PDB file of N, CA, C and O in Angstrom, chain B, residues numbered from 101:
ATOM      1  N   MET B 101       3.901 -22.535  -3.751  1.00  0.00           N
ATOM      2  CA  MET B 101       4.066 -21.169  -3.647  1.00  0.00           C
ATOM      3  C   MET B 101       2.997 -20.386  -3.314  1.00  0.00           C
ATOM      4  O   MET B 101       2.020 -20.352  -4.062  1.00  0.00           O
ATOM      5  N   GLU B 102       3.042 -19.657  -2.148  1.00  0.00           N
ATOM      6  CA  GLU B 102       1.564 -18.698  -2.529  1.00  0.00           C
ATOM      7  C   GLU B 102       1.193 -17.916  -3.287  1.00  0.00           C
ATOM      8  O   GLU B 102       1.943 -17.488  -4.165  1.00  0.00           O
ATOM      9  N   VAL B 103       0.057 -17.556  -3.167  1.00  0.00           N
ATOM     10  CA  VAL B 103      -0.464 -16.717  -4.122  1.00  0.00           C
ATOM     11  C   VAL B 103      -0.146 -15.267  -4.114  1.00  0.00           C
ATOM     12  O   VAL B 103      -0.135 -14.563  -5.124  1.00  0.00           O
ATOM     13  N   GLU B 104       0.076 -14.921  -3.072  1.00  0.00           N
ATOM     14  CA  GLU B 104       0.755 -13.657  -2.616  1.00  0.00           C
ATOM     15  C   GLU B 104       2.075 -13.153  -3.387  1.00  0.00           C
ATOM     16  O   GLU B 104       2.234 -12.215  -4.167  1.00  0.00           O
ATOM     17  N   THR B 105       3.125 -14.294  -2.792  1.00  0.00           N
ATOM     18  CA  THR B 105       4.477 -14.607  -3.267  1.00  0.00           C
ATOM     19  C   THR B 105       4.627 -14.442  -5.040  1.00  0.00           C
ATOM     20  O   THR B 105       5.464 -13.867  -5.735  1.00  0.00           O
ATOM     21  N   ALA B 106       3.297 -15.301  -5.396  1.00  0.00           N
ATOM     22  CA  ALA B 106       3.934 -15.775  -6.892  1.00  0.00           C
ATOM     23  C   ALA B 106       3.486 -13.879  -7.460  1.00  0.00           C
ATOM     24  O   ALA B 106       3.966 -13.286  -8.426  1.00  0.00           O
ATOM     25  N   GLU B 107       2.720 -13.490  -6.720  1.00  0.00           N
ATOM     26  CA  GLU B 107       2.007 -11.938  -7.455  1.00  0.00           C
ATOM     27  C   GLU B 107       3.307 -10.984  -7.292  1.00  0.00           C
ATOM     28  O   GLU B 107       3.564 -10.116  -8.127  1.00  0.00           O
ATOM     29  N   LYS B 108       4.162 -11.237  -6.061  1.00  0.00           N
ATOM     30  CA  LYS B 108       5.075 -10.230  -6.079  1.00  0.00           C
ATOM     31  C   LYS B 108       6.247 -10.903  -7.023  1.00  0.00           C
ATOM     32  O   LYS B 108       6.896 -10.061  -7.644  1.00  0.00           O
ATOM     33  N   LEU B 109       6.584 -12.108  -7.212  1.00  0.00           N
ATOM     34  CA  LEU B 109       7.626 -12.376  -7.720  1.00  0.00           C
ATOM     35  C   LEU B 109       7.326 -11.885  -9.143  1.00  0.00           C
ATOM     36  O   LEU B 109       8.288 -11.289  -9.628  1.00  0.00           O
ATOM     37  N   GLY B 110       6.176 -11.978  -9.999  1.00  0.00           N
ATOM     38  CA  GLY B 110       5.857 -11.374 -10.744  1.00  0.00           C
ATOM     39  C   GLY B 110       5.717  -9.934 -11.017  1.00  0.00           C
ATOM     40  O   GLY B 110       5.614  -9.648 -12.210  1.00  0.00           O
ATOM     41  N   TRP B 111       5.689  -8.910 -10.121  1.00  0.00           N
ATOM     42  CA  TRP B 111       5.949  -7.839  -9.709  1.00  0.00           C
ATOM     43  C   TRP B 111       7.461  -7.313 -10.530  1.00  0.00           C
ATOM     44  O   TRP B 111       7.765  -6.637 -11.513  1.00  0.00           O
ATOM     45  N   VAL B 112       8.354  -8.323  -9.121  1.00  0.00           N
ATOM     46  CA  VAL B 112       9.642  -7.927  -9.387  1.00  0.00           C
ATOM     47  C   VAL B 112      10.312  -8.360 -10.963  1.00  0.00           C
ATOM     48  O   VAL B 112      11.343  -7.860 -11.413  1.00  0.00           O
ATOM     49  N   LYS B 113       9.679  -9.145 -11.494  1.00  0.00           N
ATOM     50  CA  LYS B 113      10.348  -9.426 -12.573  1.00  0.00           C
ATOM     51  C   LYS B 113       9.832  -8.519 -13.755  1.00  0.00           C
ATOM     52  O   LYS B 113      10.462  -8.583 -14.811  1.00  0.00           O
ATOM     53  N   LEU B 114       8.776  -7.707 -13.676  1.00  0.00           N
ATOM     54  CA  LEU B 114       8.089  -6.627 -14.933  1.00  0.00           C
ATOM     55  C   LEU B 114       9.244  -5.623 -14.565  1.00  0.00           C
ATOM     56  O   LEU B 114       9.246  -4.591 -15.236  1.00  0.00           O
ATOM     57  N   SER B 115      10.259  -5.757 -13.580  1.00  0.00           N
ATOM     58  CA  SER B 115      11.000  -4.381 -13.553  1.00  0.00           C
ATOM     59  C   SER B 115      12.613  -5.306 -13.378  1.00  0.00           C
ATOM     60  O   SER B 115      12.933  -6.125 -12.516  1.00  0.00           O
ATOM     61  N   LYS B 116      13.426  -4.763 -14.604  1.00  0.00           N
ATOM     62  CA  LYS B 116      14.709  -4.832 -14.752  1.00  0.00           C
ATOM     63  C   LYS B 116      15.600  -4.448 -13.269  1.00  0.00           C
ATOM     64  O   LYS B 116      16.512  -5.149 -12.832  1.00  0.00           O
ATOM     65  N   HIS B 117      15.250  -3.561 -12.825  1.00  0.00           N
ATOM     66  CA  HIS B 117      15.670  -2.799 -11.582  1.00  0.00           C
ATOM     67  C   HIS B 117      15.316  -3.531 -10.416  1.00  0.00           C
ATOM     68  O   HIS B 117      16.066  -4.205  -9.711  1.00  0.00           O
ATOM     69  N   ARG B 118      13.916  -3.300 -10.266  1.00  0.00           N
ATOM     70  CA  ARG B 118      13.620  -4.392  -9.058  1.00  0.00           C
ATOM     71  C   ARG B 118      14.620  -5.752  -9.191  1.00  0.00           C
ATOM     72  O   ARG B 118      15.287  -6.073  -8.207  1.00  0.00           O
ATOM     73  N   LYS B 119      14.689  -6.425 -10.257  1.00  0.00           N
ATOM     74  CA  LYS B 119      15.185  -7.723  -9.910  1.00  0.00           C
ATOM     75  C   LYS B 119      16.549  -7.639 -10.124  1.00  0.00           C
ATOM     76  O   LYS B 119      17.043  -8.736  -9.864  1.00  0.00           O
ATOM     77  N   ASN B 120      17.379  -6.844 -10.476  1.00  0.00           N
ATOM     78  CA  ASN B 120      18.902  -6.892 -10.150  1.00  0.00           C
ATOM     79  C   ASN B 120      19.057  -6.366  -8.758  1.00  0.00           C
ATOM     80  O   ASN B 120      20.020  -6.659  -8.048  1.00  0.00           O
ATOM     81  N   ILE B 121      18.226  -5.699  -8.446  1.00  0.00           N
ATOM     82  CA  ILE B 121      18.606  -5.295  -6.803  1.00  0.00           C
ATOM     83  C   ILE B 121      18.454  -6.641  -5.899  1.00  0.00           C
ATOM     84  O   ILE B 121      19.336  -6.951  -5.099  1.00  0.00           O
ATOM     85  N   VAL B 122      17.270  -7.425  -6.080  1.00  0.00           N
ATOM     86  CA  VAL B 122      16.813  -8.520  -5.619  1.00  0.00           C
ATOM     87  C   VAL B 122      18.051  -9.299  -5.593  1.00  0.00           C
ATOM     88  O   VAL B 122      18.458  -9.761  -4.527  1.00  0.00           O
ATOM     89  N   ILE B 123      18.742  -9.497  -6.806  1.00  0.00           N
ATOM     90  CA  ILE B 123      19.467 -10.382  -7.274  1.00  0.00           C
ATOM     91  C   ILE B 123      20.911  -9.751  -6.379  1.00  0.00           C
ATOM     92  O   ILE B 123      21.715 -10.575  -5.944  1.00  0.00           O
ATOM     93  N   ASP B 124      21.092  -8.599  -6.208  1.00  0.00           N
ATOM     94  CA  ASP B 124      22.194  -8.232  -5.733  1.00  0.00           C
ATOM     95  C   ASP B 124      22.325  -8.445  -4.147  1.00  0.00           C
ATOM     96  O   ASP B 124      23.289  -8.838  -3.489  1.00  0.00           O
ATOM     97  N   LEU B 125      21.095  -8.073  -3.770  1.00  0.00           N
ATOM     98  CA  LEU B 125      20.978  -8.335  -2.164  1.00  0.00           C
ATOM     99  C   LEU B 125      21.226  -9.377  -1.662  1.00  0.00           C
ATOM    100  O   LEU B 125      21.785  -9.543  -0.578  1.00  0.00           O
ATOM    101  N   GLY B 126      20.695 -10.484  -2.663  1.00  0.00           N
ATOM    102  CA  GLY B 126      21.192 -11.908  -2.356  1.00  0.00           C
ATOM    103  C   GLY B 126      22.427 -12.180  -1.916  1.00  0.00           C
ATOM    104  O   GLY B 126      22.680 -12.953  -0.992  1.00  0.00           O
ATOM    105  N   CYS B 127      23.235 -11.548  -2.571  1.00  0.00           N
ATOM    106  CA  CYS B 127      24.512 -12.278  -2.113  1.00  0.00           C
ATOM    107  C   CYS B 127      25.005 -11.451  -0.754  1.00  0.00           C
ATOM    108  O   CYS B 127      25.658 -12.211  -0.039  1.00  0.00           O
ATOM    109  N   ASP B 128      24.886 -10.174  -0.217  1.00  0.00           N
ATOM    110  CA  ASP B 128      25.245  -9.714   0.691  1.00  0.00           C
ATOM    111  C   ASP B 128      24.338  -8.295   1.292  1.00  0.00           C
ATOM    112  O   ASP B 128      23.521  -7.702   0.587  1.00  0.00           O
ATOM    113  N   LEU B 129      24.550  -8.044   2.213  1.00  0.00           N
ATOM    114  CA  LEU B 129      23.720  -6.599   2.889  1.00  0.00           C
ATOM    115  C   LEU B 129      24.567  -5.292   2.139  1.00  0.00           C
ATOM    116  O   LEU B 129      25.781  -5.135   2.012  1.00  0.00           O
ATOM    117  N   LYS B 130      23.792  -4.706   1.840  1.00  0.00           N
ATOM    118  CA  LYS B 130      24.594  -3.448   0.962  1.00  0.00           C
ATOM    119  C   LYS B 130      23.856  -2.467   1.648  1.00  0.00           C
ATOM    120  O   LYS B 130      22.893  -2.661   2.391  1.00  0.00           O
ATOM    121  N   ILE B 131      24.580  -0.990   1.227  1.00  0.00           N
ATOM    122  CA  ILE B 131      23.941  -0.047   1.271  1.00  0.00           C
ATOM    123  C   ILE B 131      23.800   0.566  -0.048  1.00  0.00           C
ATOM    124  O   ILE B 131      24.436   0.193  -1.034  1.00  0.00           O
ATOM    125  N   PRO B 132      22.840   1.638  -0.035  1.00  0.00           N
ATOM    126  CA  PRO B 132      22.406   1.740  -1.555  1.00  0.00           C
ATOM    127  C   PRO B 132      23.757   2.135  -2.696  1.00  0.00           C
ATOM    128  O   PRO B 132      23.935   1.511  -3.742  1.00  0.00           O
ATOM    129  N   THR B 133      24.465   3.081  -2.313  1.00  0.00           N
ATOM    130  CA  THR B 133      25.668   3.063  -3.385  1.00  0.00           C
ATOM    131  C   THR B 133      26.199   2.212  -3.687  1.00  0.00           C
ATOM    132  O   THR B 133      26.512   2.105  -4.872  1.00  0.00           O
ATOM    133  N   GLU B 134      26.507   1.320  -2.852  1.00  0.00           N
ATOM    134  CA  GLU B 134      27.180  -0.141  -3.602  1.00  0.00           C
ATOM    135  C   GLU B 134      26.203  -1.105  -4.302  1.00  0.00           C
ATOM    136  O   GLU B 134      26.736  -1.889  -5.087  1.00  0.00           O
ATOM    137  N   ILE B 135      24.865  -1.186  -4.155  1.00  0.00           N
ATOM    138  CA  ILE B 135      23.720  -1.531  -4.886  1.00  0.00           C
ATOM    139  C   ILE B 135      23.889  -0.821  -6.380  1.00  0.00           C
ATOM    140  O   ILE B 135      23.779  -1.409  -7.456  1.00  0.00           O
ATOM    141  N   SER B 136      24.198   0.648  -6.172  1.00  0.00           N
ATOM    142  CA  SER B 136      23.997   1.242  -7.576  1.00  0.00           C
ATOM    143  C   SER B 136      25.216   1.112  -8.411  1.00  0.00           C
ATOM    144  O   SER B 136      25.244   1.234  -9.636  1.00  0.00           O
ATOM    145  N   LYS B 137      26.377   0.812  -7.510  1.00  0.00           N
ATOM    146  CA  LYS B 137      27.793   0.419  -8.478  1.00  0.00           C
ATOM    147  C   LYS B 137      27.808  -1.223  -8.851  1.00  0.00           C
ATOM    148  O   LYS B 137      28.597  -1.686  -9.675  1.00  0.00           O
ATOM    149  N   SER B 138      26.812  -2.040  -8.117  1.00  0.00           N
ATOM    150  CA  SER B 138      27.070  -3.126  -8.475  1.00  0.00           C
ATOM    151  C   SER B 138      26.347  -3.290  -9.528  1.00  0.00           C
ATOM    152  O   SER B 138      26.626  -4.199 -10.310  1.00  0.00           O
ATOM    153  N   THR B 139      25.106  -2.306  -9.788  1.00  0.00           N
ATOM    154  CA  THR B 139      23.829  -2.907 -10.829  1.00  0.00           C
ATOM    155  C   THR B 139      24.199  -1.606 -11.963  1.00  0.00           C
ATOM    156  O   THR B 139      23.831  -1.661 -13.137  1.00  0.00           O
ATOM    157  N   ASP B 140      24.830  -0.677 -11.505  1.00  0.00           N
ATOM    158  CA  ASP B 140      25.230   0.061 -12.703  1.00  0.00           C
ATOM    159  C   ASP B 140      23.451   1.266 -12.757  1.00  0.00           C
ATOM    160  O   ASP B 140      22.946   1.953 -13.645  1.00  0.00           O
ATOM    161  N   LEU B 141      23.203   1.067 -11.835  1.00  0.00           N
ATOM    162  CA  LEU B 141      21.832   2.266 -11.842  1.00  0.00           C
ATOM    163  C   LEU B 141      21.594   3.270 -10.663  1.00  0.00           C
ATOM    164  O   LEU B 141      21.469   3.002  -9.468  1.00  0.00           O
ATOM    165  N   SER B 142      21.558   4.543 -11.312  1.00  0.00           N
ATOM    166  CA  SER B 142      21.746   5.502 -10.740  1.00  0.00           C
ATOM    167  C   SER B 142      20.909   5.434  -9.098  1.00  0.00           C
ATOM    168  O   SER B 142      20.053   4.692  -8.615  1.00  0.00           O
ATOM    169  N   LYS B 143      21.721   6.687  -8.578  1.00  0.00           N
ATOM    170  CA  LYS B 143      21.159   6.173  -6.792  1.00  0.00           C
ATOM    171  C   LYS B 143      19.831   6.562  -6.759  1.00  0.00           C
ATOM    172  O   LYS B 143      19.182   6.063  -5.840  1.00  0.00           O
ATOM    173  N   SER B 144      19.140   7.448  -7.638  1.00  0.00           N
ATOM    174  CA  SER B 144      17.765   7.555  -7.525  1.00  0.00           C
ATOM    175  C   SER B 144      16.905   6.737  -7.845  1.00  0.00           C
ATOM    176  O   SER B 144      15.791   6.620  -7.334  1.00  0.00           O
ATOM    177  N   GLU B 145      17.541   5.869  -9.053  1.00  0.00           N
ATOM    178  CA  GLU B 145      16.753   4.840  -9.464  1.00  0.00           C
ATOM    179  C   GLU B 145      16.702   3.527  -8.232  1.00  0.00           C
ATOM    180  O   GLU B 145      15.807   2.774  -7.847  1.00  0.00           O
ATOM    181  N   VAL B 146      17.855   3.674  -7.945  1.00  0.00           N
ATOM    182  CA  VAL B 146      18.383   2.407  -6.244  1.00  0.00           C
ATOM    183  C   VAL B 146      17.180   2.669  -5.362  1.00  0.00           C
ATOM    184  O   VAL B 146      16.366   1.749  -5.279  1.00  0.00           O
ATOM    185  N   SER B 147      16.921   3.901  -4.623  1.00  0.00           N
ATOM    186  CA  SER B 147      16.261   4.563  -4.020  1.00  0.00           C
ATOM    187  C   SER B 147      14.742   4.149  -4.117  1.00  0.00           C
ATOM    188  O   SER B 147      14.110   3.559  -3.241  1.00  0.00           O
ATOM    189  N   ARG B 148      14.237   4.601  -5.442  1.00  0.00           N
ATOM    190  CA  ARG B 148      12.937   4.655  -5.600  1.00  0.00           C
ATOM    191  C   ARG B 148      12.576   2.815  -5.723  1.00  0.00           C
ATOM    192  O   ARG B 148      11.497   2.387  -5.314  1.00  0.00           O
ATOM    193  N   ALA B 149      13.675   1.847  -6.354  1.00  0.00           N
ATOM    194  CA  ALA B 149      13.234   0.579  -6.330  1.00  0.00           C
ATOM    195  C   ALA B 149      13.248   0.113  -4.880  1.00  0.00           C
ATOM    196  O   ALA B 149      12.265  -0.516  -4.489  1.00  0.00           O
ATOM    197  N   LEU B 150      14.568   0.424  -3.777  1.00  0.00           N
ATOM    198  CA  LEU B 150      14.403  -0.267  -2.648  1.00  0.00           C
ATOM    199  C   LEU B 150      13.029   0.362  -1.902  1.00  0.00           C
ATOM    200  O   LEU B 150      12.246  -0.357  -1.281  1.00  0.00           O
ATOM    201  N   ARG B 151      12.830   2.054  -2.084  1.00  0.00           N
ATOM    202  CA  ARG B 151      11.308   2.023  -1.281  1.00  0.00           C
ATOM    203  C   ARG B 151       9.821   0.866  -2.049  1.00  0.00           C
ATOM    204  O   ARG B 151       8.801   0.390  -1.551  1.00  0.00           O
ATOM    205  N   ASP B 152      10.367   0.822  -3.282  1.00  0.00           N
ATOM    206  CA  ASP B 152       9.253   0.232  -3.579  1.00  0.00           C
ATOM    207  C   ASP B 152       9.029  -1.460  -3.242  1.00  0.00           C
ATOM    208  O   ASP B 152       7.999  -2.119  -3.099  1.00  0.00           O
ATOM    209  N   LEU B 153      10.490  -1.834  -3.184  1.00  0.00           N
ATOM    210  CA  LEU B 153      10.387  -3.192  -2.462  1.00  0.00           C
ATOM    211  C   LEU B 153      10.524  -3.481  -0.752  1.00  0.00           C
ATOM    212  O   LEU B 153      10.440  -4.591  -0.226  1.00  0.00           O
ATOM    213  N   LYS B 154      10.751  -2.208  -0.062  1.00  0.00           N
ATOM    214  CA  LYS B 154      10.289  -2.048   1.178  1.00  0.00           C
ATOM    215  C   LYS B 154       8.799  -2.316   1.316  1.00  0.00           C
ATOM    216  O   LYS B 154       8.429  -3.250   2.028  1.00  0.00           O
ATOM    217  N   ASP B 155       7.755  -1.403   0.553  1.00  0.00           N
ATOM    218  CA  ASP B 155       6.712  -1.315   1.018  1.00  0.00           C
ATOM    219  C   ASP B 155       5.901  -2.775   0.736  1.00  0.00           C
ATOM    220  O   ASP B 155       4.845  -3.038   1.311  1.00  0.00           O
ATOM    221  N   LYS B 156       6.609  -3.770  -0.321  1.00  0.00           N
ATOM    222  CA  LYS B 156       6.062  -4.997  -0.651  1.00  0.00           C
ATOM    223  C   LYS B 156       6.559  -5.956   0.539  1.00  0.00           C
ATOM    224  O   LYS B 156       5.920  -7.005   0.629  1.00  0.00           O
ATOM    225  N   ASN B 157       7.477  -5.788   1.360  1.00  0.00           N
ATOM    226  CA  ASN B 157       7.855  -6.392   2.164  1.00  0.00           C
ATOM    227  C   ASN B 157       8.716  -7.599   1.557  1.00  0.00           C
ATOM    228  O   ASN B 157       8.514  -8.803   1.716  1.00  0.00           O
ATOM    229  N   ILE B 158       9.565  -7.072   0.938  1.00  0.00           N
ATOM    230  CA  ILE B 158      10.715  -7.620  -0.071  1.00  0.00           C
ATOM    231  C   ILE B 158      12.005  -7.726   0.480  1.00  0.00           C
ATOM    232  O   ILE B 158      12.718  -8.687   0.771  1.00  0.00           O
ATOM    233  N   VAL B 159      12.155  -6.273   0.567  1.00  0.00           N
ATOM    234  CA  VAL B 159      13.544  -6.006   1.433  1.00  0.00           C
ATOM    235  C   VAL B 159      13.308  -5.237   2.494  1.00  0.00           C
ATOM    236  O   VAL B 159      12.290  -4.556   2.616  1.00  0.00           O
ATOM    237  N   VAL B 160      14.457  -5.316   3.526  1.00  0.00           N
ATOM    238  CA  VAL B 160      14.126  -4.629   4.838  1.00  0.00           C
ATOM    239  C   VAL B 160      15.485  -3.532   5.188  1.00  0.00           C
ATOM    240  O   VAL B 160      16.622  -3.936   4.948  1.00  0.00           O
ATOM    241  N   CYS B 161      15.280  -2.205   5.735  1.00  0.00           N
ATOM    242  CA  CYS B 161      16.657  -1.808   5.689  1.00  0.00           C
ATOM    243  C   CYS B 161      16.493  -1.799   7.547  1.00  0.00           C
ATOM    244  O   CYS B 161      15.562  -1.624   8.332  1.00  0.00           O
ATOM    245  N   LEU B 162      18.160  -2.131   7.676  1.00  0.00           N
ATOM    246  CA  LEU B 162      18.157  -3.147   9.225  1.00  0.00           C
ATOM    247  C   LEU B 162      18.619  -2.045  10.022  1.00  0.00           C
ATOM    248  O   LEU B 162      18.917  -2.441  11.149  1.00  0.00           O
ATOM    249  N   ASN B 163      18.832  -0.529   9.828  1.00  0.00           N
ATOM    250  CA  ASN B 163      19.294   0.721  10.485  1.00  0.00           C
ATOM    251  C   ASN B 163      18.215   1.910   9.743  1.00  0.00           C
ATOM    252  O   ASN B 163      18.454   2.573   8.734  1.00  0.00           O
ATOM    253  N   GLU B 164      17.262   1.927  10.394  1.00  0.00           N
ATOM    254  CA  GLU B 164      16.237   2.655   9.480  1.00  0.00           C
ATOM    255  C   GLU B 164      16.456   4.235  10.349  1.00  0.00           C
ATOM    256  O   GLU B 164      16.206   5.253   9.705  1.00  0.00           O
ATOM    257  N   GLU B 165      16.730   4.313  11.207  1.00  0.00           N
ATOM    258  CA  GLU B 165      17.130   5.901  11.766  1.00  0.00           C
ATOM    259  C   GLU B 165      18.300   6.315  11.455  1.00  0.00           C
ATOM    260  O   GLU B 165      18.859   7.272  11.991  1.00  0.00           O
ATOM    261  N   SER B 166      18.797   5.560  10.482  1.00  0.00           N
ATOM    262  CA  SER B 166      20.219   6.354  10.113  1.00  0.00           C
ATOM    263  C   SER B 166      19.844   7.047   8.952  1.00  0.00           C
ATOM    264  O   SER B 166      18.993   6.609   8.178  1.00  0.00           O
ATOM    265  N   HIS B 167      20.706   8.589   8.723  1.00  0.00           N
ATOM    266  CA  HIS B 167      20.220   9.006   7.759  1.00  0.00           C
ATOM    267  C   HIS B 167      21.384   9.009   6.595  1.00  0.00           C
ATOM    268  O   HIS B 167      21.265   9.568   5.505  1.00  0.00           O
ATOM    269  N   ARG B 168      22.362   8.379   6.980  1.00  0.00           N
ATOM    270  CA  ARG B 168      23.362   7.791   5.983  1.00  0.00           C
ATOM    271  C   ARG B 168      24.192   6.428   6.139  1.00  0.00           C
ATOM    272  O   ARG B 168      24.639   6.021   7.212  1.00  0.00           O
ATOM    273  N   GLY B 169      24.304   5.895   5.107  1.00  0.00           N
ATOM    274  CA  GLY B 169      24.772   4.406   5.226  1.00  0.00           C
ATOM    275  C   GLY B 169      23.746   3.271   6.008  1.00  0.00           C
ATOM    276  O   GLY B 169      24.075   2.348   6.753  1.00  0.00           O
ATOM    277  N   ARG B 170      22.436   3.673   5.575  1.00  0.00           N
ATOM    278  CA  ARG B 170      21.302   2.679   5.656  1.00  0.00           C
ATOM    279  C   ARG B 170      21.938   1.074   4.944  1.00  0.00           C
ATOM    280  O   ARG B 170      22.759   1.062   4.027  1.00  0.00           O
ATOM    281  N   VAL B 171      21.422  -0.062   5.516  1.00  0.00           N
ATOM    282  CA  VAL B 171      21.889  -1.141   5.524  1.00  0.00           C
ATOM    283  C   VAL B 171      20.730  -2.007   5.150  1.00  0.00           C
ATOM    284  O   VAL B 171      19.987  -2.422   6.039  1.00  0.00           O
ATOM    285  N   TYR B 172      20.499  -2.344   3.740  1.00  0.00           N
ATOM    286  CA  TYR B 172      19.154  -3.225   3.194  1.00  0.00           C
ATOM    287  C   TYR B 172      19.676  -4.604   3.052  1.00  0.00           C
ATOM    288  O   TYR B 172      20.797  -4.922   2.655  1.00  0.00           O
ATOM    289  N   ALA B 173      18.716  -5.376   3.428  1.00  0.00           N
ATOM    290  CA  ALA B 173      18.703  -6.990   3.230  1.00  0.00           C
ATOM    291  C   ALA B 173      17.478  -7.565   2.407  1.00  0.00           C
ATOM    292  O   ALA B 173      16.651  -6.758   1.984  1.00  0.00           O
ATOM    293  N   LEU B 174      17.345  -8.689   2.201  1.00  0.00           N
ATOM    294  CA  LEU B 174      16.376  -9.253   1.384  1.00  0.00           C
ATOM    295  C   LEU B 174      15.502  -9.649   3.073  1.00  0.00           C
ATOM    296  O   LEU B 174      16.077  -9.909   4.130  1.00  0.00           O
ATOM    297  N   THR B 175      14.046  -9.578   2.837  1.00  0.00           N
ATOM    298  CA  THR B 175      13.422 -10.159   4.308  1.00  0.00           C
ATOM    299  C   THR B 175      13.201 -12.027   3.764  1.00  0.00           C
ATOM    300  O   THR B 175      13.552 -12.484   2.676  1.00  0.00           O
ATOM    301  N   ASP B 176      12.712 -12.588   4.595  1.00  0.00           N
ATOM    302  CA  ASP B 176      12.316 -14.253   4.173  1.00  0.00           C
ATOM    303  C   ASP B 176      11.779 -14.293   3.058  1.00  0.00           C
ATOM    304  O   ASP B 176      12.278 -15.218   2.417  1.00  0.00           O
ATOM    305  N   GLU B 177      10.739 -13.572   2.291  1.00  0.00           N
ATOM    306  CA  GLU B 177       9.939 -13.392   1.656  1.00  0.00           C
ATOM    307  C   GLU B 177      10.834 -13.092   0.350  1.00  0.00           C
ATOM    308  O   GLU B 177      10.814 -13.797  -0.659  1.00  0.00           O
ATOM    309  N   GLY B 178      11.511 -12.101   0.498  1.00  0.00           N
ATOM    310  CA  GLY B 178      12.586 -11.782  -0.533  1.00  0.00           C
ATOM    311  C   GLY B 178      13.415 -12.978  -0.755  1.00  0.00           C
ATOM    312  O   GLY B 178      13.727 -13.191  -1.926  1.00  0.00           O
ATOM    313  N   LYS B 179      13.706 -13.547  -0.131  1.00  0.00           N
ATOM    314  CA  LYS B 179      15.021 -14.528  -0.174  1.00  0.00           C
ATOM    315  C   LYS B 179      13.653 -15.850  -1.512  1.00  0.00           C
ATOM    316  O   LYS B 179      13.726 -16.346  -2.636  1.00  0.00           O
ATOM    317  N   LYS B 180      12.956 -15.823  -0.714  1.00  0.00           N
ATOM    318  CA  LYS B 180      12.069 -17.162  -1.383  1.00  0.00           C
ATOM    319  C   LYS B 180      11.923 -16.616  -3.027  1.00  0.00           C
ATOM    320  O   LYS B 180      11.970 -17.434  -3.946  1.00  0.00           O
ATOM    321  N   ILE B 181      11.768 -15.351  -3.240  1.00  0.00           N
ATOM    322  CA  ILE B 181      11.130 -14.700  -4.582  1.00  0.00           C
ATOM    323  C   ILE B 181      12.681 -14.879  -5.436  1.00  0.00           C
ATOM    324  O   ILE B 181      12.783 -15.352  -6.568  1.00  0.00           O
ATOM    325  N   LEU B 182      13.881 -14.349  -4.543  1.00  0.00           N
ATOM    326  CA  LEU B 182      15.166 -14.768  -5.296  1.00  0.00           C
ATOM    327  C   LEU B 182      15.425 -16.130  -5.644  1.00  0.00           C
ATOM    328  O   LEU B 182      16.354 -16.302  -6.432  1.00  0.00           O
ATOM    329  N   ASP B 183      14.698 -17.316  -5.157  1.00  0.00           N
ATOM    330  CA  ASP B 183      14.950 -18.486  -5.437  1.00  0.00           C
ATOM    331  C   ASP B 183      14.484 -18.772  -6.710  1.00  0.00           C
ATOM    332  O   ASP B 183      15.022 -19.635  -7.403  1.00  0.00           O
ATOM    333  N   TYR B 184      13.229 -17.918  -7.196  1.00  0.00           N
ATOM    334  CA  TYR B 184      12.457 -18.299  -8.302  1.00  0.00           C
ATOM    335  C   TYR B 184      13.058 -17.450  -9.419  1.00  0.00           C
ATOM    336  O   TYR B 184      12.768 -17.673 -10.595  1.00  0.00           O
ATOM    337  N   ILE B 185      13.907 -16.462  -9.050  1.00  0.00           N
ATOM    338  CA  ILE B 185      14.286 -15.359 -10.136  1.00  0.00           C
ATOM    339  C   ILE B 185      15.652 -15.988 -11.234  1.00  0.00           C
ATOM    340  O   ILE B 185      16.089 -15.280 -12.142  1.00  0.00           O
TER     341      ILE B 185
END
């Protein structure tokens, strides 16, 4: 494992919210409302965590230009991190 990936893995594991979202996105592509329901997190918690995960290149929004129904997925690096969780 690369050092950068290991650092991101540690960062994800430090937050139950981030960890649960990564695990949830490992199953399917989802919109924030679906993530909120399946993880029992508020929509604002999901939005904040997704923004942080996106900034670290762990998740990607597949339709960024949409204002509603944004679809999120794990990046290749996000999938590597999921394998270690």
